[in-house]
C-alpha positions in Angstrom: 0.0 0.0 0.0 1.3 3.5 -0.8 0.1 6.7 0.9 0.9 10.0 -0.3 0.5 12.8 2.2 1.2 16.6 1.9 4.6 17.9 2.8 3.5 19.6 5.9 1.8 16.6 7.5 3.4 14.9 10.5 4.8 11.5 10.1 2.9 9.8 12.8 -0.4 11.2 11.3 0.4 9.4 8.0 1.5 6.3 9.9 -1.8 6.2 11.9 -3.6 6.2 8.4 -1.6 3.1 7.6 -1.8 1.1 10.9 -4.7 -1.1 9.7 -2.6 -2.3 6.7 0.7 -3.0 8.5 1.9 -6.4 7.8 2.9 -8.8 10.6 6.3 -7.7 12.0 8.3 -8.0 15.1 9.8 -4.4 15.1 9.1 -1.2 13.4 12.2 1.2 12.8 11.1 4.8 12.5 12.7 8.2 13.2 11.8 10.8 15.7 8.8 11.9 13.6 6.9 8.8 14.5 7.3 9.2 18.1 3.8 9.5 19.5 2.1 7.8 22.5 -0.9 6.8 20.3 1.2 5.2 17.7 3.4 3.4 20.2 0.3 2.1 21.9 -1.1 0.8 18.7 2.1 -0.9 17.7 2.3 -2.7 21.1 -1.5 -3.7 20.6 -0.4 -5.4 17.3 2.6 -7.1 19.0 5.2 -5.0 17.2 8.1 -3.5 19.2 8.7 0.1 18.2 12.3 1.1 17.6 11.7 4.9 17.5 13.9 7.3 19.4 12.1 9.7 21.7 11.5 13.3 20.6 13.5 15.9 22.6 10.3 17.3 23.8 9.5 14.3 25.8 9.9 14.7 29.6 10.7 11.0 30.2 12.6 9.7 27.1 11.7 6.0 26.0 14.5 3.8 25.3 15.1 2.2 22.0 17.6 -0.3 20.5 20.3 1.6 19.0 21.9 -1.3 17.2 18.6 -2.0 15.3 18.0 1.7 14.6 21.3 1.9 12.7 19.6 -0.4 10.0 17.5 2.6 9.3 20.3 4.0 7.0 19.3 1.7 4.2 15.9 3.5 3.8 17.7 6.9 3.9 20.0 5.8 1.2 17.0 4.7 -0.8 15.3 8.1 -0.4 18.6 9.8 -1.4 18.8 7.9 -4.6 15.3 8.8 -5.5 16.0 12.5 -4.7 18.8 12.4 -7.2 16.2 12.6 -9.8 15.3 16.3 -10.0 11.6 15.6 -11.0 11.1 13.8 -7.8 13.1 16.0 -5.6 11.4 19.2 -6.6 8.0 17.6 -7.0 7.2 19.0 -10.3 4.1 16.9 -10.7 1.0 18.3 -9.2 -1.1 15.3 -9.4 -0.3 12.6 -6.9 -0.9 9.8 -9.5 1.8 11.3 -11.8 4.3 11.9 -8.9 3.8 8.3 -7.9 4.3 7.0 -11.5 7.7 9.2 -11.6 8.8 7.6 -8.3 7.9 4.2 -9.6 9.9 4.8 -12.8 12.9 6.1 -11.0 12.9 3.0 -8.6 12.8 0.7 -11.6 15.7 2.4 -13.2 17.6 2.5 -10.0 17.1 -1.3 -9.4 17.8 -2.0 -13.0 21.2 -0.1 -13.0 22.1 -1.8 -9.6 23.2 1.5 -8.0 
């Protein structure tokens, strides 16, 4: 399932929309943008351990597995490669369907070239 939200939307708001469609998993790795008590509670109810660092505004930080969190760099590398494509980085397409099509084409080329 793909979900495209506006750029100003918070990460945990978009994640809350996809909670019902999450596949079975043991852990979920996310950045500080996904740190909300509601999101953590929903993950725990599904038996998914959140690996999300606490936001700096939390009064009592919630610990996370730093070793597992280091695996997140793979996702960041993928987004970096997609943003090498100017059309995607600058979001030239106004229509969400066209934008997702451009992302799909870029991902196929990146995969095909083995970058």
